[in-house]
All heavy atoms as an XYZ file, in Angstrom:
767
protein
N     -99.532    -10.470     27.259
C     -98.892    -11.251     28.273
C     -98.437    -10.407     29.427
O     -97.596     -9.524     29.261
C     -97.696    -12.105     27.621
C     -97.058    -13.006     28.554
S     -95.982    -14.189     27.752
C     -94.620    -13.143     27.314
N     -98.896    -10.628     30.612
C     -98.528     -9.876     31.823
C     -97.188    -10.382     32.381
O     -96.885    -11.552     32.309
C     -99.564     -9.960     32.847
N     -96.442     -9.435     32.926
C     -95.189     -9.789     33.555
C     -95.471    -10.541     34.868
O     -96.377    -10.218     35.585
C     -94.289     -8.615     33.806
C     -93.792     -7.867     32.625
S     -92.661     -8.821     31.595
C     -91.359     -8.933     32.780
N     -94.669    -11.479     35.219
C     -94.860    -12.236     36.391
C     -94.474    -11.406     37.612
O     -93.555    -10.608     37.548
C     -93.966    -13.536     36.413
O     -93.897    -14.177     37.640
N     -95.251    -11.552     38.721
C     -94.880    -10.857     39.982
C     -93.903    -11.640     40.786
O     -93.423    -11.174     41.783
C     -96.153    -10.700     40.804
C     -97.123     -9.783     40.064
C     -96.648     -8.303     39.889
O     -96.013     -7.819     40.834
O     -96.848     -7.709     38.829
N     -93.533    -12.870     40.408
C     -92.662    -13.661     41.207
C     -91.265    -13.173     41.198
O     -90.696    -12.654     40.185
C     -92.646    -15.120     40.629
C     -91.721    -16.062     41.262
C     -92.300    -17.444     41.566
C     -91.309    -18.400     42.142
N     -90.675    -17.980     43.343
N     -90.558    -13.371     42.321
C     -89.132    -12.980     42.460
C     -88.384    -14.212     42.846
O     -88.786    -14.956     43.806
C     -88.951    -11.848     43.518
O     -89.782    -10.770     43.133
C     -87.465    -11.465     43.713
N     -87.269    -14.511     42.124
C     -86.450    -15.659     42.379
C     -85.569    -15.268     43.541
O     -84.892    -14.198     43.536
C     -85.615    -15.988     41.183
C     -84.715    -17.223     41.315
C     -85.580    -18.435     41.349
C     -83.797    -17.250     40.129
N     -85.505    -16.056     44.616
C     -84.749    -15.758     45.813
C     -83.623    -16.756     45.972
O     -83.518    -17.752     45.283
C     -85.660    -15.867     47.071
O     -86.068    -17.214     47.254
C     -86.787    -14.877     46.962
N     -82.699    -16.453     46.915
C     -81.676    -17.431     47.285
C     -82.192    -18.782     47.609
O     -81.658    -19.862     47.231
C     -80.814    -16.894     48.463
C     -80.009    -15.705     48.235
C     -79.482    -15.161     49.500
N     -78.764    -13.942     49.248
C     -77.519    -13.664     49.540
N     -76.835    -14.552     50.254
N     -76.981    -12.494     49.239
N     -83.319    -18.776     48.395
C     -83.921    -20.006     48.777
C     -84.389    -20.773     47.534
O     -84.288    -22.052     47.475
C     -85.061    -19.736     49.691
C     -85.804    -20.955     50.202
S     -84.898    -21.779     51.564
C     -85.470    -20.833     52.873
N     -85.022    -20.080     46.555
C     -85.413    -20.759     45.332
C     -84.197    -21.384     44.585
O     -84.291    -22.481     44.097
C     -86.098    -19.803     44.381
C     -87.439    -19.193     44.971
O     -88.056    -19.862     45.803
O     -87.770    -18.090     44.659
N     -83.131    -20.657     44.539
C     -81.901    -21.141     43.900
C     -81.448    -22.410     44.589
O     -81.119    -23.432     43.981
C     -80.832    -20.105     43.804
C     -81.115    -18.957     42.917
C     -79.998    -17.771     43.053
C     -81.152    -19.350     41.493
N     -81.421    -22.303     45.957
C     -80.904    -23.468     46.699
C     -81.837    -24.688     46.551
O     -81.375    -25.861     46.387
C     -80.778    -23.174     48.132
N     -83.083    -24.472     46.466
C     -84.078    -25.496     46.236
C     -83.948    -26.171     44.857
O     -84.057    -27.347     44.740
C     -85.541    -24.986     46.403
C     -86.564    -26.079     46.643
C     -86.359    -26.973     47.787
O     -85.915    -26.543     48.841
O     -86.692    -28.221     47.594
N     -83.660    -25.315     43.859
C     -83.405    -25.826     42.487
C     -82.175    -26.697     42.458
O     -82.159    -27.728     41.826
C     -83.312    -24.665     41.500
N     -81.082    -26.300     43.161
C     -79.884    -27.009     43.215
C     -80.150    -28.415     43.919
O     -79.718    -29.441     43.399
C     -78.744    -26.315     43.882
C     -77.555    -27.256     44.257
C     -78.312    -25.043     43.100
N     -80.910    -28.345     44.915
C     -81.290    -29.540     45.675
C     -82.072    -30.524     44.780
O     -81.694    -31.699     44.759
C     -82.089    -29.191     46.917
C     -82.811    -30.351     47.599
N     -82.114    -31.314     48.272
C     -84.120    -30.680     47.593
C     -82.953    -32.277     48.730
N     -84.152    -31.917     48.321
N     -83.025    -29.968     44.043
C     -83.818    -30.812     43.216
C     -83.055    -31.329     41.953
O     -83.322    -32.580     41.564
C     -85.127    -29.978     42.748
N     -82.259    -30.539     41.366
C     -81.624    -30.938     40.108
C     -80.282    -31.620     40.256
O     -79.905    -32.430     39.444
C     -81.471    -29.769     39.222
C     -82.882    -29.221     38.782
C     -82.713    -27.997     37.858
O     -81.638    -27.681     37.399
N     -83.794    -27.312     37.696
N     -79.563    -31.241     41.336
C     -78.203    -31.777     41.501
C     -78.206    -32.939     42.547
O     -77.438    -33.829     42.469
C     -77.166    -30.712     41.876
C     -75.791    -31.247     42.067
C     -77.163    -29.632     40.818
N     -79.146    -32.819     43.462
C     -79.253    -33.893     44.456
C     -78.430    -33.670     45.776
O     -78.403    -34.539     46.643
N     -77.882    -32.457     45.872
C     -77.195    -32.158     47.172
C     -78.233    -31.964     48.241
O     -79.444    -31.677     47.977
C     -76.377    -30.869     46.976
C     -75.197    -30.871     46.116
C     -74.586    -29.378     46.042
C     -74.092    -31.799     46.607
N     -77.865    -32.093     49.587
C     -78.764    -31.857     50.609
C     -79.229    -30.397     50.546
O     -78.542    -29.563     49.884
C     -78.139    -32.205     51.908
O     -77.162    -31.139     52.185
N     -80.338    -30.103     51.226
C     -80.736    -28.749     51.303
C     -79.705    -27.786     51.841
O     -79.526    -26.708     51.364
C     -82.068    -28.590     52.053
C     -83.269    -28.987     51.234
C     -84.532    -28.646     51.914
N     -85.690    -28.780     50.971
C     -86.293    -29.948     50.699
N     -85.864    -31.069     51.278
N     -87.288    -29.988     49.782
N     -79.060    -28.277     52.909
C     -77.984    -27.416     53.545
C     -76.804    -27.267     52.634
O     -76.305    -26.128     52.470
C     -77.510    -28.119     54.853
C     -78.437    -27.796     56.008
O     -79.296    -26.923     55.880
N     -78.189    -28.491     57.128
N     -76.347    -28.304     51.968
C     -75.252    -28.165     51.002
C     -75.687    -27.340     49.801
O     -74.843    -26.539     49.312
C     -74.810    -29.523     50.560
C     -73.994    -30.338     51.628
O     -73.622    -29.694     52.593
O     -73.833    -31.529     51.422
N     -76.861    -27.436     49.378
C     -77.349    -26.602     48.186
C     -77.330    -25.113     48.601
O     -76.850    -24.241     47.850
C     -78.787    -27.041     47.803
O     -78.753    -28.348     47.357
N     -77.810    -24.798     49.810
C     -77.886    -23.445     50.299
C     -76.414    -22.853     50.472
O     -76.144    -21.806     50.051
C     -78.550    -23.368     51.658
N     -75.485    -23.760     50.939
C     -74.118    -23.303     51.053
C     -73.439    -23.082     49.714
O     -72.671    -22.099     49.518
C     -73.290    -24.451     51.779
O     -73.737    -24.568     53.143
N     -73.766    -23.896     48.752
C     -73.236    -23.753     47.407
C     -73.730    -22.430     46.759
O     -72.879    -21.670     46.244
C     -73.720    -24.886     46.506
C     -73.291    -24.774     45.036
C     -71.765    -24.844     44.925
C     -73.945    -25.825     44.188
N     -74.987    -22.118     46.898
C     -75.553    -20.827     46.349
C     -74.912    -19.674     47.071
O     -74.425    -18.702     46.430
C     -77.089    -20.816     46.520
C     -77.681    -19.389     46.217
C     -77.741    -21.825     45.584
N     -74.716    -19.754     48.383
C     -74.117    -18.668     49.113
C     -72.670    -18.504     48.698
O     -72.230    -17.292     48.585
C     -74.148    -18.924     50.698
C     -75.548    -18.761     51.273
C     -76.097    -17.308     51.082
O     -75.373    -16.388     51.234
O     -77.311    -17.191     50.803
N     -71.971    -19.564     48.491
C     -70.539    -19.495     48.122
C     -70.390    -18.863     46.748
O     -69.540    -17.984     46.519
C     -69.953    -20.905     48.073
O     -68.628    -20.865     47.659
N     -71.237    -19.201     45.825
C     -71.218    -18.610     44.459
C     -71.514    -17.113     44.538
O     -70.763    -16.260     43.974
C     -72.143    -19.343     43.490
C     -72.349    -18.529     42.179
C     -71.704    -20.793     43.202
N     -72.556    -16.721     45.225
C     -72.900    -15.378     45.379
C     -71.843    -14.569     46.052
O     -71.517    -13.391     45.705
C     -74.230    -15.199     46.075
C     -75.459    -15.732     45.387
C     -76.710    -15.661     46.254
C     -75.713    -15.065     44.012
N     -71.159    -15.139     47.055
C     -70.095    -14.462     47.792
C     -68.880    -14.229     46.849
O     -68.277    -13.148     46.905
C     -69.668    -15.292     49.017
C     -68.713    -14.551     49.911
C     -69.302    -13.317     50.551
O     -70.315    -13.393     51.160
N     -68.634    -12.154     50.400
N     -68.568    -15.284     46.050
C     -67.435    -15.135     45.068
C     -67.803    -13.978     44.103
O     -66.827    -13.130     43.753
C     -67.186    -16.405     44.350
C     -66.373    -17.403     45.062
N     -66.527    -17.663     46.411
C     -65.336    -18.147     44.639
C     -65.646    -18.544     46.750
N     -64.908    -18.903     45.705
N     -68.938    -13.888     43.555
C     -69.393    -12.822     42.685
C     -69.237    -11.524     43.369
O     -68.658    -10.525     42.816
C     -70.830    -13.069     42.165
C     -70.797    -14.335     41.263
C     -71.321    -11.866     41.360
C     -72.203    -14.796     40.771
N     -69.783    -11.350     44.539
C     -69.769    -10.076     45.310
C     -68.334     -9.635     45.529
O     -67.969     -8.534     45.432
C     -70.509    -10.254     46.625
O     -71.876    -10.511     46.449
N     -67.516    -10.617     46.020
C     -66.105    -10.226     46.326
C     -65.356     -9.731     45.075
O     -64.616     -8.783     45.188
C     -65.388    -11.424     46.878
C     -65.803    -11.852     48.275
O     -66.562    -11.150     48.925
O     -65.469    -12.968     48.739
N     -65.627    -10.359     43.913
C     -64.982     -9.869     42.703
C     -65.415     -8.527     42.324
O     -64.608     -7.656     41.947
C     -65.296    -10.939     41.566
N     -66.723     -8.280     42.467
C     -67.208     -6.897     42.125
C     -66.697     -5.873     43.100
O     -66.343     -4.737     42.664
C     -68.740     -6.934     42.101
C     -69.405     -7.783     41.011
C     -70.878     -7.964     41.267
C     -69.134     -7.057     39.614
N     -66.603     -6.170     44.335
C     -66.141     -5.170     45.396
C     -64.632     -4.922     45.043
O     -64.174     -3.734     45.218
C     -66.261     -5.739     46.862
C     -65.444     -4.908     47.865
C     -67.723     -5.785     47.187
N     -63.906     -5.890     44.526
C     -62.489     -5.718     44.168
C     -62.355     -4.980     42.847
O     -61.193     -4.704     42.384
C     -61.834     -7.045     44.133
N     -63.460     -4.646     42.217
C     -63.402     -3.920     40.945
C     -63.277     -4.855     39.709
O     -63.076     -4.338     38.650
N     -63.383     -6.149     39.941
C     -63.346     -7.047     38.759
C     -64.742     -7.220     38.057
O     -65.713     -6.970     38.686
C     -62.952     -8.415     39.224
C     -61.584     -8.527     39.942
C     -61.336     -9.996     40.486
O     -61.670    -10.915     39.796
O     -60.783     -9.996     41.564
N     -64.724     -7.515     36.779
C     -65.949     -7.792     36.139
C     -66.226     -9.318     36.307
O     -65.299    -10.080     36.484
C     -65.793     -7.526     34.624
O     -65.750     -6.181     34.372
N     -67.516     -9.685     36.237
C     -67.954    -11.077     36.393
C     -68.720    -11.392     35.148
O     -69.789    -10.872     34.923
C     -68.775    -11.276     37.610
C     -69.307    -12.690     37.689
C     -68.039    -10.972     38.895
N     -68.186    -12.283     34.343
C     -68.812    -12.664     33.080
C     -69.306    -14.079     33.249
O     -68.566    -14.994     33.509
C     -67.847    -12.596     31.850
C     -68.557    -12.994     30.596
C     -67.485    -12.719     29.413
C     -68.291    -13.010     28.189
N     -67.452    -12.709     27.005
N     -70.650    -14.342     33.048
C     -71.248    -15.585     33.097
C     -71.802    -15.883     31.718
O     -72.718    -15.241     31.206
C     -72.377    -15.647     34.154
C     -71.852    -15.273     35.519
C     -73.004    -17.070     34.117
C     -72.911    -15.156     36.534
N     -71.072    -16.791     31.046
C     -71.367    -17.121     29.667
C     -72.851    -17.403     29.365
O     -73.442    -18.072     30.162
C     -70.511    -18.375     29.240
O     -70.684    -18.654     27.870
N     -73.383    -16.912     28.303
C     -74.779    -17.056     27.904
C     -75.759    -16.358     28.843
O     -76.936    -16.518     28.718
C     -75.220    -18.501     27.751
O     -74.353    -19.207     26.841
N     -75.235    -15.611     29.820
C     -76.054    -14.897     30.757
C     -75.836    -13.433     30.691
O     -76.641    -12.630     30.277
C     -75.880    -15.428     32.203
C     -76.807    -14.863     33.208
C     -78.136    -15.222     33.247
C     -76.398    -13.930     34.139
C     -79.031    -14.739     34.183
C     -77.272    -13.333     34.996
C     -78.535    -13.755     35.075
N     -74.624    -12.969     31.089
C     -74.305    -11.583     30.993
C     -73.072    -11.260     31.826
O     -72.376    -12.144     32.363
N     -72.716     -9.902     31.835
C     -71.589     -9.471     32.584
C     -71.935     -8.462     33.547
O     -72.623     -7.470     33.235
C     -70.570     -8.905     31.542
O     -70.237     -9.902     30.525
C     -69.301     -8.435     32.196
N     -71.487     -8.648     34.804
C     -71.605     -7.587     35.837
C     -70.281     -6.868     35.863
O     -69.239     -7.445     35.779
C     -71.790     -8.305     37.203
C     -73.089     -9.066     37.352
C     -73.146    -10.376     37.042
C     -74.262     -8.419     37.753
C     -74.354    -11.114     37.105
C     -75.386     -9.143     37.935
C     -75.441    -10.467     37.568
N     -70.350     -5.512     35.995
C     -69.081     -4.789     36.086
C     -69.343     -3.559     36.982
O     -70.499     -3.130     37.152
C     -68.573     -4.419     34.749
O     -69.503     -3.694     33.988
N     -68.228     -2.978     37.443
C     -68.241     -1.846     38.275
C     -67.685     -0.641     37.507
O     -66.683     -0.771     36.824
C     -67.454     -2.047     39.559
C     -67.427     -0.834     40.484
C     -68.000     -3.229     40.344
N     -68.436      0.485     37.561
C     -67.884      1.712     36.852
C     -67.734      2.775     37.847
O     -68.490      2.912     38.774
C     -68.985      2.131     35.790
C     -69.008      1.347     34.566
C     -69.820      1.941     33.423
N     -70.006      3.352     33.545
C     -71.087      4.064     33.190
N     -72.100      3.386     32.725
N     -71.133      5.369     33.252
N     -66.721      3.557     37.666
C     -66.488      4.754     38.478
C     -67.087      5.944     37.694
O     -66.709      6.182     36.548
C     -64.972      5.000     38.709
C     -64.380      3.998     39.636
O     -64.959      3.770     40.720
O     -63.318      3.438     39.254
N     -68.032      6.595     38.356
C     -68.623      7.745     37.774
C     -68.032      8.988     38.406
O     -67.916      9.092     39.552
C     -70.122      7.701     37.932
C     -70.848      6.559     37.231
C     -72.344      6.640     37.310
C     -72.765      7.349     36.035
N     -74.262      7.380     35.950
N     -67.674      9.942     37.551
C     -66.985     11.133     38.070
C     -68.079     12.117     38.582
O     -69.234     11.910     38.367
C     -66.199     11.788     36.957
O     -66.974     12.036     35.870
N     -67.618     13.110     39.398
C     -68.460     14.091     39.862
C     -68.978     14.866     38.702
O     -68.450     15.089     37.622
C     -67.669     15.069     40.768
N     -70.259     15.374     38.866
C     -70.886     16.146     37.854
C     -71.946     17.095     38.470
O     -72.335     16.885     39.698
C     -71.445     15.365     36.773
C     -72.587     14.400     37.297
C     -73.034     13.421     36.101
N     -73.976     12.451     36.606
C     -75.234     12.618     36.577
N     -75.820     13.664     36.072
N     -76.029     11.675     37.056
N     -72.485     17.931     37.747
C     -73.580     18.837     38.215
C     -74.887     18.302     37.660
O     -74.963     18.122     36.448
C     -73.363     20.316     37.740
C     -74.547     21.190     38.166
C     -72.043     20.849     38.321
N     -75.755     18.003     38.551
C     -77.109     17.566     38.170
C     -78.146     18.662     38.397
O     -77.850     19.736     38.899
N     -79.355     18.375     37.936
C     -80.402     19.348     38.130
C     -81.665     18.708     38.728
O     -82.090     17.659     38.234
C     -80.729     19.916     36.760
C     -81.622     21.120     36.777
C     -81.869     21.686     35.340
N     -80.691     21.819     34.503
C     -79.889     22.915     34.507
N     -80.151     23.923     35.310
N     -78.846     22.969     33.729
N     -82.228     19.333     39.716
C     -83.463     18.813     40.271
C     -84.552     19.076     39.256
O     -84.828     20.262     38.879
C     -83.774     19.664     41.616
C     -84.995     19.151     42.276
O     -85.972     18.814     41.586
N     -84.989     19.099     43.563
N     -85.202     18.008     38.746
C     -86.214     18.178     37.675
C     -87.459     19.006     38.118
O     -88.014     19.674     37.275
C     -86.597     16.759     37.334
C     -86.144     15.856     38.428
C     -85.032     16.654     39.132
N     -87.643     19.056     39.421
C     -88.910     19.829     39.862
C     -88.629     21.244     39.943
O     -89.382     22.113     39.538
C     -89.378     19.297     41.260
C     -90.206     18.004     41.231
C     -90.760     17.734     42.553
C     -91.689     16.454     42.441
N     -92.197     16.063     43.768
N     -87.431     21.593     40.478
C     -87.085     23.040     40.806
C     -86.134     23.614     39.758
O     -86.036     24.776     39.621
C     -86.490     23.174     42.169
O     -85.218     22.506     42.240
C     -87.405     22.574     43.248
N     -85.424     22.797     39.081
C     -84.399     23.287     38.127
C     -83.137     23.697     38.746
O     -82.258     24.190     38.148
N     -83.046     23.580     40.115
C     -81.826     24.030     40.770
C     -80.734     23.026     40.551
O     -80.935     21.761     40.618
C     -82.118     24.130     42.310
C     -83.139     25.150     42.542
C     -80.863     24.357     43.151
C     -83.649     25.247     44.036
N     -79.519     23.519     40.269
C     -78.360     22.667     40.070
C     -77.865     22.175     41.378
O     -77.767     22.907     42.344
C     -77.308     23.399     39.286
C     -77.685     23.701     37.868
C     -76.494     24.292     37.089
O     -75.511     24.693     37.658
O     -76.688     24.342     35.782
N     -77.502     20.829     41.381
C     -76.869     20.258     42.651
C     -75.708     19.390     42.191
O     -75.727     18.802     41.137
C     -77.955     19.425     43.359
C     -79.047     20.280     44.019
C     -78.475     18.339     42.457
N     -74.620     19.435     43.067
C     -73.463     18.621     42.747
C     -73.802     17.179     43.054
O     -74.481     16.845     44.040
C     -72.423     19.132     43.683
C     -73.109     19.805     44.846
C     -74.468     20.283     44.257
N     -73.336     16.296     42.174
C     -73.439     14.868     42.305
C     -72.024     14.337     42.545
O     -71.157     14.524     41.769
C     -74.115     14.145     41.086
C     -75.527     14.720     40.940
C     -74.059     12.648     41.257
C     -76.186     14.195     39.697
N     -71.788     13.681     43.659
C     -70.485     13.251     44.088
C     -70.032     12.040     43.196
O     -70.867     11.330     42.695
C     -70.467     12.823     45.551
C     -70.716     13.941     46.497
O     -70.325     15.078     46.174
N     -71.375     13.719     47.606
N     -68.722     11.902     43.146
C     -68.212     10.709     42.325
C     -68.660      9.444     43.135
O     -68.718      9.411     44.345
C     -66.727     10.882     42.321
C     -66.382     11.860     43.400
C     -67.651     12.686     43.604
N     -68.890      8.366     42.345
C     -69.321      7.151     43.019
C     -69.000      5.896     42.122
O     -68.808      6.095     40.907
C     -70.827      7.214     43.403
C     -71.658      7.319     42.150
C     -73.069      7.887     42.554
N     -74.040      7.858     41.507
C     -74.096      8.662     40.502
N     -73.189      9.620     40.337
N     -75.022      8.631     39.561
N     -69.118      4.796     42.708
C     -69.000      3.509     41.991
C     -70.371      2.937     41.754
O     -71.135      2.963     42.711
C     -68.164      2.493     42.750
C     -66.653      2.893     42.879
C     -65.963      1.980     43.744
N     -65.595      0.740     42.987
C     -65.146     -0.405     43.471
N     -65.136     -0.550     44.821
N     -64.785     -1.406     42.700
N     -70.631      2.447     40.571
C     -71.963      1.902     40.304
C     -71.789      0.478     39.736
O     -70.814      0.245     38.998
C     -72.810      2.781     39.407
C     -73.142      4.106     40.036
C     -72.116      3.008     38.048
N     -72.733     -0.351     39.988
C     -72.823     -1.680     39.419
C     -73.618     -1.706     38.229
O     -74.723     -1.163     38.171
C     -73.393     -2.708     40.498
C     -73.551     -4.072     40.116
C     -72.202     -4.709     39.860
C     -74.286     -4.810     41.225
N     -73.123     -2.298     37.129
C     -73.883     -2.393     35.897
C     -73.941     -3.885     35.497
O     -73.151     -4.640     35.842
C     -73.248     -1.557     34.748
O     -71.977     -2.131     34.475
C     -73.084     -0.162     35.087
N     -74.991     -4.159     34.745
C     -75.227     -5.494     34.206
C     -75.532     -5.367     32.743
O     -76.384     -4.567     32.356
C     -76.353     -6.209     34.943
C     -76.656     -7.563     34.280
C     -75.800     -8.684     34.475
C     -77.774     -7.718     33.498
C     -76.068     -9.876     33.881
C     -78.074     -8.947     32.872
C     -77.224    -10.039     33.125
N     -74.808     -6.098     31.973
C     -75.113     -6.137     30.520
C     -75.391     -7.611     30.105
O     -74.530     -8.529     30.271
C     -73.876     -5.595     29.756
C     -74.197     -5.626     28.290
C     -73.030     -5.028     27.506
N     -73.262     -5.256     26.069
C     -73.336     -4.309     25.177
N     -73.008     -3.133     25.446
N     -73.518     -4.665     23.854
N     -76.656     -7.797     29.687
C     -77.037     -9.189     29.351
C     -76.393     -9.670     28.036
O     -76.053     -8.819     27.159
C     -78.546     -9.302     29.298
O     -79.022     -8.444     28.229
N     -76.163    -10.998     27.948
C     -75.573    -11.509     26.655
C     -76.705    -11.458     25.574
O     -77.885    -11.390     25.833
C     -75.196    -12.948     26.937
O     -76.281    -13.792     27.006
N     -76.258    -11.572     24.380
C     -77.190    -11.623     23.245
C     -78.168    -12.797     23.349
O     -79.349    -12.635     23.137
C     -76.513    -11.644     21.926
C     -75.699    -10.467     21.605
N     -76.334     -9.196     21.445
C     -74.383    -10.229     21.461
C     -75.444     -8.285     21.161
N     -74.223     -8.889     21.240
N     -77.658    -13.903     23.802
C     -78.505    -15.101     24.010
C     -79.542    -14.864     25.002
O     -80.791    -15.268     24.837
C     -77.682    -16.348     24.400
C     -76.816    -16.959     23.377
C     -75.890    -18.046     23.999
C     -77.642    -17.576     22.253
N     -79.194    -14.174     26.207
C     -80.217    -13.915     27.191
C     -81.194    -12.900     26.712
O     -82.419    -13.046     26.975
C     -79.483    -13.416     28.471
C     -80.447    -13.126     29.615
S     -81.392    -14.506     30.109
C     -80.218    -15.648     30.776
N     -80.772    -11.943     25.973
C     -81.689    -10.885     25.421
C     -82.750    -11.544     24.561
O     -83.880    -11.318     24.586
C     -80.929     -9.839     24.574
C     -80.260     -8.878     25.455
C     -79.579     -7.787     24.585
C     -78.636     -6.916     25.458
N     -77.943     -5.960     24.638
N     -82.217    -12.510     23.646
C     -83.242    -13.211     22.798
C     -84.087    -14.114     23.584
O     -85.332    -14.175     23.277
C     -82.361    -14.072     21.706
C     -81.676    -13.252     20.716
C     -80.772    -14.067     19.815
O     -80.986    -15.263     19.762
O     -79.961    -13.474     19.174
N     -83.628    -14.821     24.551
C     -84.574    -15.670     25.393
C     -85.570    -14.857     26.040
O     -86.804    -15.198     26.095
C     -83.748    -16.419     26.425
C     -82.877    -17.601     25.888
C     -82.397    -18.383     26.951
N     -83.420    -19.060     27.643
C     -83.241    -19.655     28.823
N     -82.093    -19.616     29.484
N     -84.282    -20.293     29.497
N     -85.239    -13.759     26.670
C     -86.206    -12.877     27.338
C     -87.180    -12.299     26.359
O     -88.396    -12.269     26.580
C     -85.501    -11.746     28.123
C     -86.488    -10.733     28.632
C     -84.688    -12.363     29.233
N     -86.726    -11.817     25.161
C     -87.611    -11.261     24.194
C     -88.630    -12.240     23.628
O     -89.816    -11.914     23.418
C     -86.781    -10.765     23.015
N     -88.197    -13.478     23.525
C     -89.164    -14.502     22.970
C     -89.832    -15.348     24.090
O     -90.680    -16.184     23.757
C     -88.360    -15.482     22.122
C     -87.820    -14.799     20.828
N     -86.420    -14.637     20.709
C     -88.370    -14.243     19.816
C     -86.263    -13.961     19.533
N     -87.411    -13.703     18.991
N     -89.555    -15.047     25.327
C     -90.229    -15.823     26.387
C     -89.779    -17.264     26.463
O     -90.571    -18.078     27.023
N     -88.586    -17.570     25.910
C     -88.186    -18.969     25.960
C     -87.765    -19.385     27.311
O     -87.139    -18.592     28.041
C     -86.947    -19.153     25.012
C     -87.296    -18.868     23.529
O     -88.519    -18.878     23.244
O     -86.374    -18.623     22.766
N     -87.973    -20.646     27.650
C     -87.467    -21.130     28.964
C     -86.318    -22.100     28.821
O     -85.897    -22.478     27.813
C     -88.636    -21.740     29.804
O     -89.526    -22.364     28.992
C-alpha cells in the first residue's frame, strides 16, 4: 500500500467544517483559523496542547551541545533552542498502523 501524496490544508479543514457542521464557508474558515491560533499561542507561551484521542504538542528547551558534521567529522557548537514536539496518542497510533478511517 503506497502512502498518499495528499496534504490536508487549512482550506480542506474549513471545507470539512462547512460540509459537516453547516457553517458558512467564511465562518468555517474563521473557526479553523481561531482554533489554530489558540494552539499556536499556547505553544509560543510554552504550554502543552493535548487533544484527546489525537496527541500532545509540547515545547522543549534543548541545551547547548557540541555536534559533529557527519561529512567532515569537525565538531561544531549547537546553540540552545526551543523545539516543537508531537506525541501521538495510543488510539491515533493504532488507527494509523491499521489504516482505519
